[in-house]
C-alpha positions as CSV (number, residue, x, y, z in Angstrom):
1,L,97.5,59.7,-55.4
2,C,95.8,60.3,-52.0
3,I,94.2,57.7,-49.9
4,L,91.0,58.7,-48.0
5,A,90.0,56.2,-45.3
6,T,86.5,56.7,-44.1
7,G,85.3,55.0,-40.9
8,A,88.9,54.9,-39.7
9,L,88.0,56.9,-36.5
10,G,85.4,56.9,-33.8
11,G,85.4,53.2,-32.8
12,R,87.9,51.3,-30.7
13,F,90.9,53.2,-29.6
14,D,93.3,50.4,-30.5
15,H,92.0,50.5,-34.1
16,E,92.3,54.3,-34.3
17,M,95.9,54.1,-33.1
18,G,96.6,51.3,-35.6
19,N,95.3,53.6,-38.4
20,I,97.4,56.5,-37.1
21,N,100.4,54.1,-37.1
22,V,99.8,53.4,-40.8
23,I,99.9,57.1,-41.8
24,C,103.2,57.4,-39.8
25,R,104.7,54.4,-41.5
26,F,104.1,55.9,-45.0
27,P,104.9,59.6,-44.6
28,S,105.4,60.2,-48.3
29,M,101.9,58.9,-49.1
30,P,99.1,61.4,-48.5
31,I,96.6,59.5,-46.3
32,I,93.6,61.1,-44.7
33,L,91.6,59.4,-41.9
34,L,88.0,60.7,-41.9
35,S,85.0,60.3,-39.7
36,D,81.7,62.3,-39.3
37,D,83.4,64.9,-37.0
38,C,87.2,64.4,-37.4
39,L,89.9,64.5,-40.0
40,I,93.5,63.3,-39.3
41,Q,96.4,63.9,-41.7
42,L,100.1,63.6,-41.2
43,L,102.0,66.8,-41.8
44,P,105.7,65.8,-42.3
45,S,108.1,68.3,-40.6
46,T,110.2,68.2,-43.7
47,H,107.6,70.3,-45.6
48,H,105.9,73.6,-45.2
49,H,102.1,73.3,-44.9
50,K,99.3,75.8,-45.5
51,I,95.9,74.6,-44.5
52,H,92.8,76.4,-45.8
53,I,89.7,75.7,-43.7
54,Q,86.4,75.5,-45.4
55,S,84.3,76.8,-42.5
56,S,81.0,75.5,-43.8
57,V,82.2,71.9,-43.3
58,E,85.3,72.2,-41.1
59,G,86.3,73.6,-37.7
60,P,86.1,75.5,-35.6
61,H,88.1,73.0,-33.4
62,C,91.6,71.8,-34.4
63,G,94.6,70.2,-32.7
64,L,98.2,69.7,-33.6
65,I,99.9,66.7,-32.0
66,P,103.6,65.7,-32.7
67,I,103.8,62.0,-33.3
68,G,107.1,60.1,-33.4
69,T,109.8,62.8,-33.3
70,A,109.9,66.4,-32.5
71,G,107.7,68.4,-34.8
72,G,110.3,71.1,-35.5
73,R,109.4,74.7,-35.4
74,T,105.7,75.1,-35.8
75,T,104.2,78.5,-36.6
76,T,100.5,79.1,-37.0
77,T,98.2,82.0,-38.0
78,G,94.4,82.2,-37.9
79,L,94.0,80.2,-34.7
80,K,92.8,81.4,-31.3
81,W,96.2,80.4,-29.8
82,N,98.9,80.7,-32.5
83,L,102.2,78.8,-32.2
84,G,105.7,80.0,-32.8
85,E,107.7,77.2,-31.1
86,Q,108.8,73.6,-31.3
87,L,106.1,70.9,-30.7
88,H,107.3,67.8,-28.9
89,L,105.2,65.1,-27.3
90,T,106.9,65.5,-23.9
91,L,107.2,69.3,-24.0
92,F,104.2,71.0,-25.5
93,L,101.0,69.8,-27.1
94,L,98.3,71.8,-28.8
95,T,95.5,69.4,-28.5
96,F,92.7,72.0,-28.5
97,N,92.6,75.1,-30.5
98,M,90.0,77.0,-32.6
99,V,90.0,78.5,-36.1
100,V,89.2,82.2,-35.9
């Protein structure tokens, strides 16, 4: 079961943060927040994730933002600026990147 919430982004900031709070409160439930130009999904640090970009409808911009606790060691490939370190809200943010 996956929940797709359309119209959850692009309006009032407090509503967007409330929707992000929901996906953080239910980390075991796959929830996707979707708008015309944005997709937000929680990637729990307890799992290994592989994301395949469908370039005809996604990208090229992307961002990885740790929410709640430290994101653990984050390694990326296929981005303009790949990661190989720990993400943490007060240490390092990758709020802008591009799929290459």
